[in-house]
C-alpha positions as CSV (number, residue, x, y, z in Angstrom):
1,M,-65.1,32.8,6.3
2,H,-63.5,33.0,3.1
3,P,-63.7,37.0,1.7
4,E,-65.5,34.9,-1.5
5,E,-68.6,33.9,0.9
6,I,-68.6,37.5,2.5
7,Q,-68.8,39.1,-1.2
8,A,-71.8,36.4,-2.0
9,L,-73.6,37.3,0.9
10,I,-73.2,41.1,0.0
11,E,-74.0,40.6,-3.1
12,A,-77.0,38.7,-2.6
13,G,-78.4,41.2,0.1
14,L,-77.9,44.2,-2.1
15,P,-78.7,43.0,-5.6
16,G,-77.0,44.8,-8.6
17,S,-73.7,45.6,-6.2
18,S,-70.4,45.5,-6.9
19,V,-68.5,43.8,-3.9
20,R,-64.7,43.2,-3.2
21,V,-63.4,41.3,0.1
22,S,-60.1,40.6,1.1
23,S,-58.9,39.3,4.4
24,P,-54.8,38.5,5.5
25,D,-55.8,36.2,7.9
26,R,-59.6,35.8,7.4
27,V,-60.4,37.4,10.8
28,H,-60.0,40.7,9.6
29,Y,-61.7,41.8,6.8
30,E,-62.5,44.6,4.0
31,A,-65.2,45.4,1.6
32,L,-65.5,47.6,-0.8
33,V,-69.4,48.0,-1.8
34,V,-70.4,50.0,-4.9
35,S,-74.1,50.4,-5.3
36,A,-76.4,52.6,-6.6
37,A,-78.7,52.0,-3.4
38,F,-76.7,53.7,-1.7
39,A,-77.7,57.5,-3.6
40,G,-78.2,60.0,-0.8
41,K,-77.7,57.7,2.1
42,R,-75.7,58.4,4.9
43,P,-72.8,56.3,5.7
44,L,-74.1,55.1,9.0
45,Q,-77.3,54.2,6.4
46,R,-75.4,52.7,3.8
47,H,-73.2,50.4,6.5
48,Q,-76.6,49.3,7.9
49,M,-77.3,48.2,4.7
50,V,-74.3,46.3,4.7
51,Y,-74.8,44.7,8.1
52,R,-78.4,43.5,7.3
53,A,-77.2,41.4,4.2
54,L,-74.5,39.9,6.5
55,G,-77.0,39.0,8.9
56,D,-76.0,36.9,12.0
57,R,-72.5,36.7,10.6
58,M,-71.8,39.8,11.8
59,G,-70.3,39.4,15.2
60,G,-70.4,35.6,14.8
61,D,-68.3,34.3,11.7
62,I,-67.5,38.0,11.0
63,H,-65.5,39.7,14.1
64,A,-63.9,42.8,12.2
65,L,-65.1,44.6,8.8
66,S,-64.0,47.5,7.2
67,I,-66.6,48.8,4.7
68,R,-66.3,51.4,2.1
69,A,-69.4,51.9,1.1
70,V,-70.0,54.2,-2.3
71,T,-72.2,55.0,-5.2
72,P,-70.7,54.1,-8.7
73,E,-70.3,57.9,-9.1
74,E,-68.4,58.5,-6.4
75,L,-66.2,55.9,-6.8
76,S,-65.7,56.8,-10.7
77,S,-65.1,60.7,-9.6
78,G,-62.8,59.8,-6.7
79,N,-64.9,61.3,-3.9
80,G,-65.8,57.8,-2.5
């Protein structure tokens, strides 16, 4: 899968989010997901939100995804 496809899926599943996905080999992916919807959520809950946005593609088309899920405030303060 192209990183841009993964980015579009996450953005559609988490409206208002800012997403950047990169991949050196289209097998291993890294995603930075910034969303106000993550406020008050634990890291596991945030990852689950991203996984839901990707649906059946996780474990299928997407084999390895490293996720950094932060709120806009965490990103701007350097705490995320």
